[in-house]
C-alpha positions as CSV (number, residue, x, y, z in Angstrom):
1,M,-14.3,-9.1,1.2
2,K,-12.5,-8.8,4.6
3,F,-12.7,-6.1,6.7
4,V,-9.9,-5.1,8.5
5,N,-9.6,-3.0,11.4
6,K,-6.6,-0.7,11.4
7,L,-5.0,0.1,14.7
8,Y,-6.1,2.9,15.7
9,A,-7.4,3.9,12.5
10,K,-10.0,1.4,12.2
11,A,-10.7,1.9,8.4
12,A,-11.1,-0.5,5.8
13,R,-8.7,-1.9,3.4
14,Q,-7.0,1.4,2.1
15,K,-3.2,1.0,2.6
16,N,-1.8,4.6,1.3
17,A,-1.5,6.8,4.5
18,A,-2.4,10.0,2.8
19,L,-5.9,8.7,1.7
20,L,-6.1,7.0,5.0
21,C,-6.1,10.3,6.9
22,A,-8.2,12.0,4.3
23,L,-10.9,9.3,5.5
24,L,-10.2,9.8,9.4
25,C,-10.6,13.6,8.8
26,L,-13.9,12.9,6.8
27,G,-15.1,10.0,9.1
28,L,-15.7,8.0,6.3
29,F,-14.8,4.3,5.8
30,A,-14.4,2.0,3.0
31,A,-16.5,-0.7,3.6
32,C,-19.6,1.6,5.2
33,R,-18.4,0.1,8.9
34,G,-18.9,1.9,12.0
35,A,-15.8,2.8,14.2
36,K,-16.6,0.6,16.8
37,D,-14.0,-1.8,18.9
38,A,-13.9,-5.2,17.2
39,S,-14.0,-7.1,20.7
40,A,-17.7,-5.3,20.9
41,S,-19.1,-6.6,18.0
42,A,-21.7,-9.3,17.4
43,Q,-19.6,-11.2,14.7
44,N,-16.5,-10.8,17.6
45,P,-17.8,-11.7,20.7
46,T,-15.4,-11.9,23.9
47,P,-13.7,-15.3,22.9
48,V,-13.8,-17.9,25.3
49,S,-10.5,-17.8,27.3
50,R,-7.6,-20.7,27.0
51,P,-4.6,-20.7,28.7
52,A,-1.4,-18.7,26.3
53,L,1.2,-21.0,25.7
54,N,4.9,-19.9,25.4
55,P,5.5,-20.3,21.4
56,A,9.0,-21.5,22.1
57,D,8.0,-24.9,23.3
58,F,6.7,-25.6,19.9
59,D,10.0,-25.3,18.3
60,P,10.6,-29.2,17.5
61,A,13.7,-30.8,18.9
62,P,16.9,-31.8,17.1
63,G,16.1,-35.0,14.9
64,T,12.0,-34.4,15.1
65,P,11.2,-35.7,11.3
66,A,11.3,-33.2,9.0
67,A,7.7,-31.7,8.0
68,L,5.9,-33.5,5.1
69,K,6.8,-31.6,1.6
70,V,4.1,-29.8,-0.8
71,S,4.1,-28.7,-4.4
72,G,3.7,-25.2,-5.1
73,E,3.6,-25.8,-8.7
74,R,0.8,-28.6,-8.6
75,A,-1.1,-26.0,-6.1
76,F,-1.3,-23.4,-8.7
77,K,-2.5,-25.5,-11.3
78,T,-5.2,-26.7,-9.2
79,L,-5.8,-23.1,-8.7
80,K,-6.3,-22.3,-12.2
81,E,-8.2,-25.3,-12.7
82,F,-10.3,-24.7,-10.1
83,V,-11.3,-21.0,-11.4
84,V,-12.5,-22.2,-14.8
85,L,-15.5,-23.1,-13.5
86,G,-16.2,-19.6,-13.2
87,P,-17.8,-17.4,-10.8
88,R,-18.8,-19.7,-7.4
89,Y,-20.9,-17.3,-5.4
90,V,-23.8,-18.8,-3.5
91,G,-26.9,-20.2,-5.0
92,S,-25.0,-20.3,-8.3
93,K,-23.9,-23.4,-11.1
94,G,-20.6,-22.7,-10.5
95,H,-21.1,-23.0,-6.7
96,E,-22.4,-26.3,-7.5
97,M,-19.7,-27.4,-9.7
98,A,-17.2,-25.8,-7.2
99,E,-18.6,-28.3,-4.6
100,R,-18.3,-31.3,-6.5
101,Y,-14.6,-30.3,-7.8
102,I,-13.8,-30.1,-4.5
103,V,-15.7,-33.3,-3.2
104,D,-14.0,-35.0,-6.4
105,H,-10.3,-34.2,-5.3
106,L,-10.8,-34.8,-1.8
107,Q,-11.5,-38.9,-2.7
108,G,-9.5,-41.1,-0.2
109,A,-10.1,-38.8,2.7
110,E,-13.2,-39.1,5.2
111,I,-15.6,-36.3,4.0
112,E,-17.8,-34.5,6.0
113,Q,-20.5,-32.1,4.2
114,D,-22.3,-29.9,6.2
115,H,-25.0,-28.7,4.3
116,F,-27.0,-25.9,6.1
117,N,-29.5,-22.8,5.1
118,A,-28.5,-19.3,6.1
119,Q,-30.8,-16.9,6.5
120,T,-29.0,-13.8,5.2
121,V,-29.5,-10.5,4.2
122,L,-30.9,-11.3,1.3
123,G,-32.9,-14.2,2.0
124,Q,-32.0,-17.8,2.5
125,F,-29.8,-19.3,0.8
126,P,-28.1,-23.7,0.6
127,M,-25.0,-23.5,2.1
128,D,-22.1,-26.0,2.4
129,N,-18.9,-26.6,4.7
130,I,-17.2,-28.9,3.2
131,I,-14.4,-31.3,5.8
132,A,-12.0,-33.4,4.9
133,K,-10.9,-35.4,7.7
134,F,-7.1,-37.3,7.8
135,P,-6.8,-39.2,11.2
136,G,-3.9,-39.2,13.1
137,K,-2.5,-41.1,16.3
138,K,-2.5,-38.1,19.0
139,D,-5.7,-37.1,20.3
140,G,-7.0,-33.5,19.1
141,I,-7.6,-31.7,16.0
142,L,-5.5,-29.3,13.8
143,V,-7.6,-27.7,11.4
144,I,-6.8,-26.2,8.3
145,A,-9.6,-23.8,6.7
146,G,-10.2,-21.2,4.2
147,H,-13.4,-20.4,1.8
148,Y,-14.5,-20.9,-1.8
149,D,-17.4,-19.0,-2.6
150,T,-16.5,-15.6,-4.9
151,N,-18.7,-12.1,-3.8
152,Y,-21.8,-12.4,-4.5
153,P,-22.8,-8.3,-5.1
154,L,-20.2,-9.0,-7.9
155,K,-22.0,-12.1,-9.5
156,N,-23.0,-10.1,-12.5
157,T,-19.4,-9.9,-13.7
158,S,-17.0,-12.3,-14.7
159,F,-15.0,-12.0,-11.3
160,I,-13.5,-15.7,-10.2
161,G,-11.4,-15.0,-7.2
162,A,-8.4,-16.4,-7.8
163,N,-6.6,-15.4,-4.7
164,D,-9.5,-14.6,-3.1
165,G,-11.0,-18.4,-2.8
166,G,-8.8,-20.1,-5.4
167,S,-5.4,-19.8,-4.2
168,N,-6.4,-21.6,-0.8
169,V,-8.4,-24.2,-2.2
170,G,-5.4,-25.1,-4.6
171,L,-3.3,-25.3,-1.8
172,M,-5.4,-27.0,0.9
173,L,-6.5,-29.7,-2.2
174,E,-2.4,-29.8,-2.4
175,I,-1.8,-30.3,1.8
176,A,-4.8,-33.4,1.1
177,A,-2.9,-35.0,-1.7
178,A,0.2,-35.1,0.6
179,L,-1.6,-36.7,4.0
180,R,-3.4,-39.4,2.0
181,E,0.0,-40.6,0.3
182,H,1.7,-40.5,3.4
183,G,-0.2,-41.0,6.2
184,N,-0.8,-38.5,9.7
185,D,1.6,-39.9,12.7
186,G,0.3,-36.4,14.6
187,Y,-2.9,-34.9,15.7
188,S,-5.5,-35.5,13.1
189,V,-5.8,-32.9,10.4
190,W,-9.3,-31.4,9.8
191,L,-9.0,-29.7,5.9
192,V,-12.2,-27.2,6.1
193,F,-13.6,-25.5,2.4
194,T,-15.7,-22.8,4.6
195,D,-18.9,-21.5,2.5
196,G,-20.5,-18.0,2.8
197,E,-17.3,-16.2,3.9
198,E,-18.3,-13.3,1.2
199,A,-20.8,-10.7,2.3
200,M,-24.0,-11.0,0.6
201,K,-24.6,-7.5,0.3
202,T,-21.9,-4.9,2.7
203,W,-19.8,-6.3,5.0
204,S,-21.3,-6.4,8.4
205,D,-21.4,-8.7,11.3
206,Q,-24.5,-9.6,10.5
207,D,-23.3,-10.1,6.9
208,S,-20.2,-12.1,6.4
209,V,-19.2,-15.6,7.3
210,Y,-22.5,-17.5,7.5
211,G,-20.5,-20.9,7.2
212,S,-18.1,-20.3,10.0
213,K,-20.5,-18.7,12.4
214,Q,-22.7,-22.2,11.6
215,L,-19.7,-24.4,11.8
216,A,-18.3,-22.7,14.7
217,A,-21.6,-23.2,16.5
218,R,-22.3,-26.6,15.6
219,W,-18.5,-27.4,17.1
220,A,-19.1,-25.8,20.4
221,K,-22.2,-27.8,20.6
222,D,-21.3,-31.3,20.1
223,G,-17.8,-30.7,21.8
224,T,-15.5,-30.9,19.0
225,A,-14.3,-26.8,19.6
226,D,-12.6,-28.4,23.0
227,K,-10.6,-30.9,20.6
228,V,-9.5,-28.6,18.3
229,K,-5.6,-27.7,19.5
230,A,-4.9,-24.9,16.4
231,F,-7.2,-23.5,13.6
232,L,-5.1,-22.0,10.8
233,L,-7.1,-20.1,8.2
234,L,-5.8,-19.5,4.6
235,D,-7.0,-16.6,2.6
236,M,-5.6,-14.3,-0.5
237,I,-2.4,-16.5,-0.3
238,G,-1.5,-16.6,-4.1
239,D,-0.5,-12.7,-4.8
240,K,2.7,-12.6,-6.6
241,D,3.7,-9.8,-4.0
242,L,3.3,-11.9,-1.0
243,H,3.4,-9.7,2.7
244,L,1.5,-12.0,5.5
245,E,-0.2,-9.8,8.2
246,Q,0.2,-9.7,11.9
247,D,-3.6,-10.1,12.2
248,A,-4.3,-8.5,16.1
249,N,-7.5,-10.7,16.0
250,S,-5.4,-14.0,15.8
251,T,-4.1,-16.3,19.3
252,P,-1.4,-14.1,19.8
253,W,0.7,-17.7,20.9
254,L,-0.2,-19.4,17.9
255,A,0.4,-16.5,15.4
256,E,4.1,-16.2,17.1
257,V,4.4,-20.3,16.5
258,V,3.3,-20.1,12.7
259,R,5.9,-16.8,12.1
260,R,8.8,-19.1,14.0
261,A,8.2,-21.9,11.5
262,G,8.2,-19.9,8.5
263,A,11.6,-18.3,9.9
264,R,12.7,-22.5,10.2
265,A,11.4,-22.8,7.0
266,G,13.4,-19.9,5.0
267,R,10.4,-18.2,4.5
268,Q,10.8,-15.3,6.9
269,A,10.8,-12.6,4.2
270,V,6.7,-12.8,3.2
271,F,5.8,-11.6,6.7
272,S,5.5,-8.3,6.7
273,N,5.7,-6.1,9.9
274,R,2.1,-4.5,9.4
275,V,-0.4,-5.3,12.1
276,N,-4.2,-5.5,11.4
277,G,-6.8,-6.5,13.4
278,I,-9.0,-8.7,10.2
279,E,-12.0,-9.7,10.2
280,D,-12.7,-13.1,8.3
281,D,-13.3,-16.7,8.8
282,H,-11.6,-17.1,12.3
283,L,-13.3,-14.8,14.5
284,P,-16.4,-17.6,15.4
285,F,-13.8,-20.4,15.8
286,R,-12.1,-17.8,18.2
287,A,-14.9,-17.0,20.6
288,V,-15.7,-20.8,21.0
289,G,-12.4,-20.7,22.3
290,I,-10.1,-22.1,19.8
291,P,-6.9,-20.7,19.0
292,V,-6.6,-19.1,15.8
293,D,-4.0,-17.4,13.2
294,D,-5.3,-16.0,10.0
295,I,-2.8,-16.1,7.1
296,I,-3.6,-13.5,4.7
297,D,-2.4,-11.0,2.7
298,L,-4.8,-8.3,2.2
299,D,-2.4,-5.9,0.3
300,Y,-3.3,-7.5,-3.1
301,G,-1.8,-5.4,-5.8
302,F,-0.9,-1.9,-5.9
303,D,-3.1,-0.2,-3.0
304,N,-5.4,-3.2,-3.1
305,I,-5.8,-2.4,-6.6
306,Y,-7.4,-5.9,-7.6
307,H,-8.9,-7.2,-4.5
308,H,-12.7,-7.9,-5.9
309,T,-12.1,-6.5,-8.9
310,T,-12.5,-9.1,-12.1
311,E,-8.7,-8.3,-12.3
312,D,-8.3,-11.2,-9.1
313,T,-7.3,-13.9,-12.2
314,P,-4.4,-16.1,-11.9
315,D,-1.7,-14.4,-13.7
316,K,-1.6,-11.9,-10.6
317,C,-0.6,-15.3,-8.3
318,S,1.8,-17.4,-8.3
319,A,3.3,-20.7,-7.7
320,Q,6.3,-19.3,-5.7
321,S,3.9,-17.8,-3.1
322,L,1.8,-20.9,-2.8
323,Q,5.1,-22.7,-2.2
324,A,6.1,-20.5,0.7
325,V,3.0,-20.3,2.5
326,G,2.6,-24.4,2.4
327,D,6.2,-24.4,3.6
328,I,5.1,-22.5,6.4
329,V,2.0,-24.6,6.8
330,M,3.4,-28.1,6.7
331,E,6.3,-26.6,9.3
332,T,3.5,-25.1,11.5
333,L,1.5,-28.5,11.9
334,R,5.0,-29.8,12.9
335,A,5.6,-27.4,15.1
336,L,2.1,-28.1,16.9
337,N,2.6,-32.1,16.7
338,T,5.5,-31.0,19.1
339,H,2.4,-31.1,22.2
């Protein structure tokens, strides 16, 4: 689950205006959340500040080599193979199989597995952030991240998270294949498959994004955070009817770099004008000073009907949506490498 702080309303995922008004009148919130300011929450502390940059400065000059190409069709094929493994909630056999699948498909990269024991609201669980590193020729790191676990409260159902977790895994493994084949002349690119994004019980500051909290804290301590130029989070990017949010919790200049990249790639139509404050895996990294952008479509099906249901299956996703996001991400990497 990704919690949304609607601007003004701060209600959780409902997009229907009439229902939203009713919820506000009743003082209810869909994810059982309090109506506190995101900037004051434990999960979302005041971020370490870095200077704001001018997005236009990242527009590549004429003659700059084109972005690497990825295949939405191959990414979609990988998505379908991945979800055949079944539910991937932490502590399950499917979770172990998902870890092995990702690592096996990253062969040829430098792979780091960040094994740790997370103290959750339901006790201690082993988790594993998987990091694939593709060294570059420039001093700095660009991160593309996304979670691979499925919703724990749905563990006794057939929920496989094709869009919610499966879509970004499919695209990230396709990006890994492109980097492996063509090399990397810019900043180092790290693909981070985060664990424990989903709440174990109910989404809250304490019960969510366990893997990101662990990794962000580690990077802040060992100095890695200072080397990361940008952090692009991919989440729920496979929806056939793709409309990417404007996230108020992302770093404004980086979000604009992504939008400008999307326009150059001819993908401006997939960006929505809807502005939400989204609580997701990017917030712990923002808090340690890393510029972040959450590339996400939270409205999955009419009125978000498929999100966190057993209807989150590959037939609700498309290769075309993965191609669009892939084009945006690769053009964004090209843009970020101009600095």
